[in-house]
Structures are given as C-alpha cells and as structure tokens.
C-alpha positions as a Markdown table, in Angstrom:
| # | Residue | x | y | z |
|---|---|---|---|---|
| 1 | Unk | 153.0 | 1.4 | 15.0 |
| 2 | Unk | 154.2 | 0.6 | 18.5 |
| 3 | Unk | 157.3 | -1.3 | 19.4 |
| 4 | Unk | 156.7 | -5.0 | 20.2 |
| 5 | Unk | 159.4 | -6.8 | 22.1 |
| 6 | Unk | 160.5 | -10.2 | 20.6 |
| 7 | Unk | 158.9 | -12.0 | 23.5 |
| 8 | Unk | 155.6 | -10.5 | 22.6 |
| 9 | Unk | 155.9 | -11.8 | 19.0 |
| 10 | Unk | 156.9 | -15.2 | 20.1 |
| 11 | Unk | 154.0 | -15.4 | 22.5 |
| 12 | Unk | 151.6 | -14.4 | 19.7 |
| 13 | Unk | 153.1 | -17.2 | 17.5 |
| 14 | Unk | 152.8 | -19.7 | 20.3 |
| 15 | Unk | 149.2 | -18.6 | 20.9 |
| 16 | Unk | 148.4 | -19.2 | 17.2 |
| 17 | Unk | 149.9 | -22.7 | 17.4 |
| 18 | Unk | 147.9 | -23.5 | 20.5 |
| 19 | Unk | 144.8 | -22.3 | 18.8 |
| 20 | Unk | 145.4 | -24.6 | 15.8 |
| 21 | Unk | 146.0 | -27.5 | 18.2 |
| 22 | Unk | 142.7 | -26.7 | 20.0 |
| 23 | Unk | 140.9 | -26.7 | 16.7 |
| 24 | Unk | 142.3 | -30.0 | 15.6 |
| 25 | Unk | 141.8 | -31.6 | 19.0 |
| 26 | Unk | 138.2 | -30.5 | 19.3 |
| 27 | Unk | 137.4 | -32.0 | 15.9 |
| 28 | Unk | 139.2 | -35.2 | 16.9 |
| 29 | Unk | 137.1 | -35.5 | 20.0 |
| 30 | Unk | 134.0 | -36.2 | 17.9 |
| 31 | Unk | 135.7 | -39.0 | 16.0 |
| 32 | Unk | 136.8 | -40.5 | 19.3 |
| 33 | Unk | 133.3 | -40.2 | 20.8 |
| 34 | Unk | 131.8 | -42.0 | 17.8 |
| 35 | Unk | 134.5 | -44.8 | 18.0 |
| 36 | Unk | 133.8 | -45.1 | 21.8 |
| 37 | Unk | 130.0 | -45.5 | 21.1 |
| 38 | Unk | 130.6 | -48.0 | 18.3 |
| 39 | Unk | 132.9 | -50.1 | 20.5 |
| 40 | Unk | 130.3 | -50.1 | 23.2 |
| 41 | Unk | 127.6 | -51.2 | 20.8 |
| 42 | Unk | 129.8 | -54.0 | 19.3 |
| 43 | Unk | 130.7 | -55.3 | 22.7 |
| 44 | Unk | 127.1 | -55.4 | 24.0 |
| 45 | Unk | 125.8 | -57.0 | 20.8 |
| 46 | Unk | 128.4 | -59.7 | 20.9 |
| 47 | Unk | 127.9 | -60.3 | 24.6 |
| 48 | Unk | 124.1 | -60.7 | 24.1 |
| 49 | Unk | 124.7 | -63.1 | 21.1 |
| 50 | Unk | 127.1 | -65.2 | 23.2 |
| 51 | Unk | 124.7 | -65.4 | 26.1 |
| 52 | Unk | 121.9 | -66.6 | 23.8 |
| 53 | Unk | 124.3 | -69.1 | 22.2 |
| 54 | Unk | 125.4 | -70.5 | 25.5 |
| 55 | Unk | 121.7 | -70.8 | 26.7 |
| 56 | Unk | 120.9 | -72.7 | 23.5 |
| 57 | Unk | 123.8 | -75.0 | 24.2 |
| 58 | Unk | 122.3 | -75.8 | 27.6 |
| 59 | Unk | 125.2 | -74.4 | 29.7 |
| 60 | Unk | 124.1 | -74.0 | 33.4 |
| 61 | Unk | 122.7 | -70.5 | 34.0 |
| 62 | Unk | 125.2 | -69.8 | 36.8 |
| 63 | Unk | 128.1 | -70.0 | 34.3 |
| 64 | Unk | 126.6 | -68.3 | 31.3 |
| 65 | Unk | 127.6 | -64.7 | 32.2 |
| 66 | Unk | 131.2 | -65.5 | 33.1 |
| 67 | Unk | 131.8 | -67.8 | 30.0 |
| 68 | Unk | 130.1 | -65.3 | 27.7 |
| 69 | Unk | 132.2 | -62.4 | 29.0 |
| 70 | Unk | 135.3 | -64.5 | 28.7 |
| 71 | Unk | 134.6 | -65.2 | 25.0 |
| 72 | Unk | 134.1 | -61.5 | 24.2 |
| 73 | Unk | 137.0 | -60.2 | 26.3 |
| 74 | Unk | 138.8 | -58.8 | 23.3 |
| 75 | Unk | 135.8 | -56.7 | 22.4 |
| 76 | Unk | 135.6 | -55.5 | 26.1 |
| 77 | Unk | 139.3 | -54.6 | 26.0 |
| 78 | Unk | 138.7 | -52.6 | 22.8 |
| 79 | Unk | 135.7 | -50.9 | 24.3 |
| 80 | Unk | 137.6 | -50.0 | 27.5 |
| 81 | Unk | 140.6 | -48.7 | 25.5 |
| 82 | Unk | 138.4 | -46.5 | 23.4 |
| 83 | Unk | 136.7 | -45.1 | 26.5 |
| 84 | Unk | 140.0 | -44.3 | 28.3 |
| 85 | Unk | 141.4 | -42.8 | 25.1 |
| 86 | Unk | 138.4 | -40.5 | 24.8 |
| 87 | Unk | 138.7 | -39.5 | 28.5 |
| 88 | Unk | 142.4 | -38.8 | 28.1 |
| 89 | Unk | 141.7 | -36.7 | 25.0 |
| 90 | Unk | 139.2 | -34.6 | 26.9 |
| 91 | Unk | 141.7 | -34.0 | 29.6 |
| 92 | Unk | 144.4 | -33.1 | 27.1 |
| 93 | Unk | 142.0 | -30.7 | 25.4 |
| 94 | Unk | 141.4 | -29.1 | 28.8 |
| 95 | Unk | 145.2 | -28.8 | 29.4 |
| 96 | Unk | 145.6 | -27.1 | 26.0 |
| 97 | Unk | 142.7 | -24.7 | 26.9 |
| 98 | Unk | 144.6 | -23.7 | 30.1 |
| 99 | Unk | 147.8 | -23.2 | 28.1 |
| 100 | Unk | 145.9 | -20.9 | 25.6 |
| 101 | Unk | 144.4 | -19.0 | 28.5 |
| 102 | Unk | 147.9 | -18.4 | 30.1 |
| 103 | Unk | 149.3 | -17.3 | 26.8 |
| 104 | Unk | 146.4 | -14.9 | 26.3 |
| 105 | Unk | 146.9 | -13.4 | 29.7 |
| 106 | Unk | 150.7 | -12.9 | 29.1 |
| 107 | Unk | 149.9 | -11.5 | 25.6 |
| 108 | Unk | 147.5 | -9.0 | 27.1 |
| 109 | Unk | 150.1 | -7.9 | 29.7 |
| 110 | Unk | 152.5 | -7.1 | 26.9 |
| 111 | Unk | 149.7 | -5.1 | 25.2 |
| 112 | Unk | 149.3 | -3.0 | 28.4 |
| 113 | Unk | 153.0 | -2.1 | 28.7 |
C-alpha cells in the first residue's frame, strides 16, 4: 500500500461529502420542479376563474385583467417565489458540481505523486 498524505485523505472525505450533497440536491430538484409547475397551474386557474367572475359581474373589460391580477396576487407571488427557488437550486447544484470537479482534479494530482 502506498503512503497517502493526510491532505489526500481529507480531500477524499470532502469529495465523498460533496457527492452526497449532489445526490440529495439532484433529488430535491425534481420536488422543486413539481412545486413550480403546481404553483403555475394554481395561479393560472385562479386568474381565469377571477376573470370569468368579473365578466359575469359586468365589470368594464378594460379593468378586468388588472382587477383579476390584483385579486390573485398572493398566488402570483407564490408562483414567482417557487420559480426563483427552482432557479437558485439549479445554480447551487451547478456550483456543487464545480466544487466536485475541483476536488476530483486535486485528488487525481495526489494520485499521480
């Protein structure tokens, strides 16, 4: 068995941890994607219902879209938040991939010593 410096062992441990984080994060992305899609669906359905309701009430057509959007603003906020959370998670996953790549490169350098 060849001698491995303590740094090499620490890098291997860190690489294992990053790998676990990647696995967890990649599974979480699917949950966030579903939540994002559900929030979008809920917002669009509520907006359509509100528009129909306002039309039935006889509100002038020029005001319907603005009033309907105002009434479902909380759903839009929830939708936008889930979209931004999903995007941030994708970026975080990318950063973790870069970290794993750097650790793999350093780990290989130690192997070649």
